[in-house]
N, CA, C and O atoms as a GROMACS GRO file, in nm:
protein
  356
    1MET      N    1  11.711  13.027   9.214
    1MET     CA    2  11.648  13.024   9.361
    1MET      C    3  11.518  12.991   9.366
    1MET      O    4  11.478  12.943   9.472
    2ARG      N    5  11.436  13.007   9.269
    2ARG     CA    6  11.295  12.965   9.240
    2ARG      C    7  11.277  12.843   9.243
    2ARG      O    8  11.182  12.810   9.314
    3GLN      N    9  11.351  12.735   9.177
    3GLN     CA   10  11.370  12.606   9.146
    3GLN      C   11  11.383  12.570   9.291
    3GLN      O   12  11.296  12.506   9.349
    4LEU      N   13  11.481  12.608   9.341
    4LEU     CA   14  11.511  12.534   9.509
    4LEU      C   15  11.395  12.540   9.582
    4LEU      O   16  11.359  12.440   9.644
    5GLY      N   17  11.314  12.669   9.585
    5GLY     CA   18  11.204  12.693   9.661
    5GLY      C   19  11.075  12.587   9.633
    5GLY      O   20  11.007  12.533   9.720
    6ASN      N   21  11.064  12.574   9.512
    6ASN     CA   22  10.973  12.459   9.470
    6ASN      C   23  11.004  12.315   9.511
    6ASN      O   24  10.919  12.234   9.546
    7SER      N   25  11.142  12.290   9.501
    7SER     CA   26  11.194  12.140   9.525
    7SER      C   27  11.163  12.147   9.698
    7SER      O   28  11.116  12.044   9.747
    8ILE      N   29  11.183  12.241   9.773
    8ILE     CA   30  11.172  12.224   9.904
    8ILE      C   31  11.029  12.219   9.964
    8ILE      O   32  11.010  12.178  10.078
    9ARG      N   33  10.941  12.257   9.892
    9ARG     CA   34  10.801  12.243   9.924
    9ARG      C   35  10.736  12.111   9.866
    9ARG      O   36  10.647  12.057   9.931
   10CYS      N   37  10.780  12.054   9.737
   10CYS     CA   38  10.765  11.967   9.700
   10CYS      C   39  10.811  11.831   9.808
   10CYS      O   40  10.738  11.733   9.824
   11MET      N   41  10.946  11.850   9.875
   11MET     CA   42  10.990  11.755   9.985
   11MET      C   43  10.904  11.768  10.087
   11MET      O   44  10.863  11.663  10.135
   12ARG      N   45  10.861  11.881  10.139
   12ARG     CA   46  10.772  11.887  10.255
   12ARG      C   47  10.624  11.836  10.224
   12ARG      O   48  10.552  11.801  10.317
   13ARG      N   49  10.589  11.833  10.118
   13ARG     CA   50  10.475  11.783  10.093
   13ARG      C   51  10.468  11.617  10.095
   13ARG      O   52  10.388  11.544  10.153
   14ARG      N   53  10.579  11.585  10.009
   14ARG     CA   54  10.594  11.413  10.045
   14ARG      C   55  10.624  11.361  10.177
   14ARG      O   56  10.603  11.243  10.203
   15ARG      N   57  10.679  11.454  10.272
   15ARG     CA   58  10.711  11.438  10.405
   15ARG      C   59  10.584  11.427  10.495
   15ARG      O   60  10.578  11.349  10.591
   16VAL      N   61  10.483  11.510  10.458
   16VAL     CA   62  10.366  11.498  10.511
   16VAL      C   63  10.276  11.386  10.461
   16VAL      O   64  10.196  11.324  10.529
   17LEU      N   65  10.298  11.372  10.353
   17LEU     CA   66  10.228  11.258  10.293
   17LEU      C   67  10.238  11.126  10.340
   17LEU      O   68  10.141  11.054  10.362
   18LEU      N   69  10.385  11.087  10.358
   18LEU     CA   70  10.433  10.987  10.396
   18LEU      C   71  10.406  10.976  10.571
   18LEU      O   72  10.372  10.867  10.617
   19ARG      N   73  10.420  11.080  10.649
   19ARG     CA   74  10.364  11.057  10.780
   19ARG      C   75  10.213  11.016  10.804
   19ARG      O   76  10.184  10.942  10.898
   20ARG      N   77  10.095  11.076  10.696
   20ARG     CA   78   9.990  11.053  10.683
   20ARG      C   79   9.952  10.894  10.689
   20ARG      O   80   9.874  10.829  10.758
   21ILE      N   81  10.062  10.854  10.563
   21ILE     CA   82  10.049  10.719  10.519
   21ILE      C   83  10.093  10.595  10.627
   21ILE      O   84  10.051  10.480  10.632
   22ARG      N   85  10.174  10.651  10.693
   22ARG     CA   86  10.243  10.569  10.819
   22ARG      C   87  10.137  10.571  10.927
   22ARG      O   88  10.101  10.460  10.965
   23LEU      N   89  10.084  10.672  10.981
   23LEU     CA   90   9.976  10.689  11.074
   23LEU      C   91   9.855  10.607  11.043
   23LEU      O   92   9.806  10.543  11.136
   24GLU      N   93   9.794  10.602  10.910
   24GLU     CA   94   9.695  10.525  10.876
   24GLU      C   95   9.722  10.377  10.890
   24GLU      O   96   9.663  10.298  10.964
   25SER      N   97   9.824  10.352  10.805
   25SER     CA   98   9.862  10.240  10.789
   25SER      C   99   9.903  10.128  10.930
   25SER      O  100   9.857  10.015  10.946
   26VAL      N  101  10.001  10.198  11.022
   26VAL     CA  102  10.007  10.126  11.132
   26VAL      C  103   9.868  10.136  11.205
   26VAL      O  104   9.834  10.024  11.242
   27GLY      N  105   9.784  10.223  11.234
   27GLY     CA  106   9.669  10.222  11.285
   27GLY      C  107   9.583  10.111  11.253
   27GLY      O  108   9.523  10.047  11.339
   28ALA      N  109   9.575  10.081  11.082
   28ALA     CA  110   9.497   9.991  11.056
   28ALA      C  111   9.513   9.840  11.091
   28ALA      O  112   9.423   9.757  11.110
   29VAL      N  113   9.672   9.819  11.096
   29VAL     CA  114   9.721   9.713  11.135
   29VAL      C  115   9.703   9.676  11.268
   29VAL      O  116   9.672   9.559  11.287
   30VAL      N  117   9.718   9.759  11.378
   30VAL     CA  118   9.709   9.750  11.528
   30VAL      C  119   9.574   9.780  11.563
   30VAL      O  120   9.524   9.701  11.644
   31ARG      N  121   9.495   9.884  11.520
   31ARG     CA  122   9.365   9.892  11.576
   31ARG      C  123   9.259   9.798  11.524
   31ARG      O  124   9.186   9.724  11.591
   32ASP      N  125   9.263   9.815  11.365
   32ASP     CA  126   9.190   9.743  11.304
   32ASP      C  127   9.210   9.587  11.257
   32ASP      O  128   9.131   9.524  11.188
   33SER      N  129   9.323   9.544  11.307
   33SER     CA  130   9.359   9.411  11.270
   33SER      C  131   9.364   9.380  11.144
   33SER      O  132   9.319   9.270  11.109
   34MET      N  133   9.423   9.476  11.040
   34MET     CA  134   9.436   9.424  10.898
   34MET      C  135   9.566   9.390  10.906
   34MET      O  136   9.646   9.424  10.992
   35SER      N  137   9.588   9.303  10.787
   35SER     CA  138   9.718   9.247  10.745
   35SER      C  139   9.771   9.372  10.696
   35SER      O  140   9.700   9.468  10.667
   36VAL      N  141   9.933   9.368  10.683
   36VAL     CA  142  10.029   9.450  10.613
   36VAL      C  143   9.958   9.494  10.476
   36VAL      O  144   9.927   9.606  10.435
   37ASP      N  145   9.944   9.364  10.418
   37ASP     CA  146   9.890   9.380  10.275
   37ASP      C  147   9.755   9.452  10.256
   37ASP      O  148   9.742   9.526  10.159
   38ALA      N  149   9.667   9.437  10.332
   38ALA     CA  150   9.541   9.505  10.333
   38ALA      C  151   9.540   9.644  10.372
   38ALA      O  152   9.473   9.731  10.317
   39ALA      N  153   9.622   9.659  10.477
   39ALA     CA  154   9.623   9.793  10.518
   39ALA      C  155   9.689   9.886  10.394
   39ALA      O  156   9.635   9.993  10.366
   40MET      N  157   9.801   9.843  10.326
   40MET     CA  158   9.858   9.914  10.217
   40MET      C  159   9.764   9.913  10.084
   40MET      O  160   9.774   9.997   9.994
   41ALA      N  161   9.676   9.813  10.083
   41ALA     CA  162   9.582   9.837   9.969
   41ALA      C  163   9.467   9.936   9.996
   41ALA      O  164   9.396   9.986   9.909
   42SER      N  165   9.459   9.957  10.125
   42SER     CA  166   9.338  10.063  10.162
   42SER      C  167   9.379  10.193  10.132
   42SER      O  168   9.301  10.287  10.120
   43LEU      N  169   9.538  10.202  10.115
   43LEU     CA  170   9.594  10.349  10.097
   43LEU      C  171   9.579  10.375   9.963
   43LEU      O  172   9.588  10.495   9.938
   44GLY      N  173   9.559  10.301   9.865
   44GLY     CA  174   9.547  10.345   9.741
   44GLY      C  175   9.679  10.379   9.683
   44GLY      O  176   9.681  10.450   9.583
   45LEU      N  177   9.782  10.340   9.732
   45LEU     CA  178   9.906  10.383   9.646
   45LEU      C  179   9.928  10.316   9.497
   45LEU      O  180   9.860  10.217   9.469
   46PRO      N  181  10.002  10.358   9.421
   46PRO     CA  182  10.048  10.300   9.320
   46PRO      C  183  10.178  10.198   9.330
   46PRO      O  184  10.282  10.213   9.395
   47ALA      N  185  10.144  10.105   9.256
   47ALA     CA  186  10.232   9.982   9.278
   47ALA      C  187  10.386   9.982   9.330
   47ALA      O  188  10.437   9.909   9.415
   48PRO      N  189  10.459  10.112   9.236
   48PRO     CA  190  10.596  10.128   9.283
   48PRO      C  191  10.612  10.184   9.423
   48PRO      O  192  10.702  10.144   9.497
   49ASP      N  193  10.523  10.278   9.458
   49ASP     CA  194  10.516  10.340   9.574
   49ASP      C  195  10.471  10.247   9.702
   49ASP      O  196  10.498  10.279   9.818
   50MET      N  197  10.405  10.140   9.668
   50MET     CA  198  10.380  10.044   9.748
   50MET      C  199  10.509   9.968   9.780
   50MET      O  200  10.539   9.940   9.896
   51LEU      N  201  10.586   9.934   9.674
   51LEU     CA  202  10.694   9.854   9.700
   51LEU      C  203  10.813   9.911   9.797
   51LEU      O  204  10.890   9.854   9.875
   52LEU      N  205  10.794  10.058   9.758
   52LEU     CA  206  10.881  10.145   9.862
   52LEU      C  207  10.857  10.144  10.012
   52LEU      O  208  10.942  10.127  10.100
   53PHE      N  209  10.712  10.170  10.029
   53PHE     CA  210  10.634  10.157  10.140
   53PHE      C  211  10.680  10.052  10.219
   53PHE      O  212  10.753  10.067  10.317
   54ARG      N  213  10.641   9.951  10.181
   54ARG     CA  214  10.620   9.797  10.277
   54ARG      C  215  10.738   9.811  10.357
   54ARG      O  216  10.704   9.817  10.475
   55PRO      N  217  10.858   9.817  10.344
   55PRO     CA  218  10.973   9.800  10.421
   55PRO      C  219  10.953   9.891  10.543
   55PRO      O  220  10.949   9.852  10.660
   56ILE      N  221  10.936  10.054  10.487
   56ILE     CA  222  10.929  10.134  10.586
   56ILE      C  223  10.788  10.119  10.710
   56ILE      O  224  10.795  10.160  10.826
   57LEU      N  225  10.667  10.050  10.646
   57LEU     CA  226  10.571  10.010  10.750
   57LEU      C  227  10.602   9.888  10.824
   57LEU      O  228  10.547   9.871  10.933
   58LEU      N  229  10.699   9.783  10.770
   58LEU     CA  230  10.724   9.668  10.886
   58LEU      C  231  10.831   9.722  10.969
   58LEU      O  232  10.824   9.683  11.085
   59ARG      N  233  10.931   9.803  10.944
   59ARG     CA  234  11.005   9.875  11.034
   59ARG      C  235  10.938   9.956  11.142
   59ARG      O  236  10.981   9.960  11.257
   60GLU      N  237  10.845  10.010  11.106
   60GLU     CA  238  10.758  10.096  11.196
   60GLU      C  239  10.702   9.983  11.284
   60GLU      O  240  10.727   9.993  11.404
   61LEU      N  241  10.636   9.889  11.247
   61LEU     CA  242  10.564   9.802  11.318
   61LEU      C  243  10.654   9.716  11.399
   61LEU      O  244  10.605   9.685  11.508
   62GLN      N  245  10.769   9.670  11.376
   62GLN     CA  246  10.864   9.628  11.471
   62GLN      C  247  10.925   9.716  11.564
   62GLN      O  248  10.980   9.665  11.662
   63ALA      N  249  10.924   9.826  11.552
   63ALA     CA  250  10.969   9.941  11.661
   63ALA      C  251  10.858   9.986  11.763
   63ALA      O  252  10.881  10.029  11.876
   64LEU      N  253  10.727   9.968  11.704
   64LEU     CA  254  10.604  10.001  11.820
   64LEU      C  255  10.611   9.935  11.932
   64LEU      O  256  10.649   9.818  11.938
   65ASP      N  257  10.574  10.008  12.039
   65ASP     CA  258  10.588   9.956  12.158
   65ASP      C  259  10.510  10.065  12.252
   65ASP      O  260  10.469  10.172  12.208
   66LEU      N  261  10.493  10.017  12.405
   66LEU     CA  262  10.399  10.100  12.471
   66LEU      C  263  10.429  10.241  12.490
   66LEU      O  264  10.345  10.323  12.529
   67TYR      N  265  10.588  10.275  12.455
   67TYR     CA  266  10.644  10.398  12.492
   67TYR      C  267  10.633  10.480  12.381
   67TYR      O  268  10.655  10.599  12.402
   68ASN      N  269  10.598  10.440  12.249
   68ASN     CA  270  10.575  10.536  12.159
   68ASN      C  271  10.457  10.511  12.072
   68ASN      O  272  10.457  10.540  11.952
   69CYS      N  273  10.355  10.456  12.136
   69CYS     CA  274  10.210  10.414  12.043
   69CYS      C  275  10.156  10.548  12.032
   69CYS      O  276  10.090  10.561  11.929
   70ALA      N  277  10.164  10.656  12.107
   70ALA     CA  278  10.074  10.774  12.095
   70ALA      C  279  10.139  10.844  11.944
   70ALA      O  280  10.068  10.923  11.881
   71ARG      N  281  10.241  10.817  11.905
   71ARG     CA  282  10.296  10.859  11.785
   71ARG      C  283  10.206  10.823  11.694
   71ARG      O  284  10.191  10.902  11.600
   72TYR      N  285  10.140  10.724  11.696
   72TYR     CA  286  10.064  10.666  11.591
   72TYR      C  287   9.891  10.678  11.603
   72TYR      O  288   9.801  10.620  11.543
   73ARG      N  289   9.894  10.786  11.714
   73ARG     CA  290   9.740  10.768  11.782
   73ARG      C  291   9.699  10.634  11.825
   73ARG      O  292   9.586  10.592  11.801
   74LEU      N  293   9.777  10.575  11.880
   74LEU     CA  294   9.709  10.443  11.913
   74LEU      C  295   9.715  10.460  12.085
   74LEU      O  296   9.800  10.526  12.144
   75THR      N  297   9.618  10.394  12.140
   75THR     CA  298   9.643  10.373  12.293
   75THR      C  299   9.712  10.271  12.330
   75THR      O  300   9.736  10.169  12.265
   76MET      N  301   9.757  10.312  12.478
   76MET     CA  302   9.849  10.173  12.511
   76MET      C  303   9.763  10.022  12.494
   76MET      O  304   9.807   9.922  12.438
   77THR      N  305   9.628  10.038  12.559
   77THR     CA  306   9.542   9.907  12.546
   77THR      C  307   9.572   9.843  12.423
   77THR      O  308   9.606   9.725  12.412
   78GLN      N  309   9.554   9.941  12.310
   78GLN     CA  310   9.540   9.868  12.164
   78GLN      C  311   9.663   9.809  12.146
   78GLN      O  312   9.671   9.700  12.089
   79THR      N  313   9.767   9.870  12.191
   79THR     CA  314   9.897   9.856  12.137
   79THR      C  315   9.942   9.715  12.223
   79THR      O  316   9.972   9.606  12.174
   80ARG      N  317   9.937   9.750  12.356
   80ARG     CA  318   9.935   9.621  12.419
   80ARG      C  319   9.866   9.488  12.396
   80ARG      O  320   9.927   9.385  12.421
   81GLN      N  321   9.755   9.486  12.355
   81GLN     CA  322   9.686   9.377  12.304
   81GLN      C  323   9.741   9.330  12.170
   81GLN      O  324   9.745   9.208  12.152
   82TRP      N  325   9.784   9.410  12.072
   82TRP     CA  326   9.856   9.395  11.959
   82TRP      C  327   9.964   9.300  11.991
   82TRP      O  328   9.978   9.189  11.940
   83ILE      N  329  10.041   9.356  12.080
   83ILE     CA  330  10.185   9.311  12.103
   83ILE      C  331  10.170   9.159  12.178
   83ILE      O  332  10.237   9.058  12.156
   84GLU      N  333  10.059   9.178  12.276
   84GLU     CA  334  10.041   9.029  12.342
   84GLU      C  335   9.986   8.919  12.254
   84GLU      O  336   9.998   8.800  12.287
   85ALA      N  337   9.916   8.966  12.123
   85ALA     CA  338   9.872   8.889  12.016
   85ALA      C  339   9.987   8.797  11.914
   85ALA      O  340   9.973   8.712  11.826
   86GLY      N  341  10.101   8.864  11.977
   86GLY     CA  342  10.228   8.838  11.882
   86GLY      C  343  10.239   8.924  11.758
   86GLY      O  344  10.267   8.864  11.655
   87ARG      N  345  10.224   9.030  11.753
   87ARG     CA  346  10.249   9.153  11.658
   87ARG      C  347  10.186   9.092  11.530
   87ARG      O  348  10.258   9.093  11.430
   88PRO      N  349  10.071   9.042  11.521
   88PRO     CA  350  10.018   8.992  11.399
   88PRO      C  351  10.051   9.098  11.267
   88PRO      O  352  10.063   9.219  11.284
   89GLN      N  353  10.061   9.042  11.151
   89GLN     CA  354  10.091   9.128  11.041
   89GLN      C  355  10.034   9.062  10.905
   89GLN      O  356  10.049   9.120  10.797
   0.00000   0.00000   0.00000
């Protein structure tokens, strides 16, 4: 049982970390006009994790719209400008 508890705590920490990384990287691309590569580099992730995270980030950016921008702590104005600019990545 103890091992299961440690495993669950580890999974929760990874989920929280992934959520923070998604928020920061989507915000960097949209709000700060960074490229996807620059946003990922600013996170300081190890190379293997960057390879795994890149498709996640691209999927999040593709799904980003005015109705869900608050999820990433972005304003509708920031999101609209990014969309109107052609969703630069």
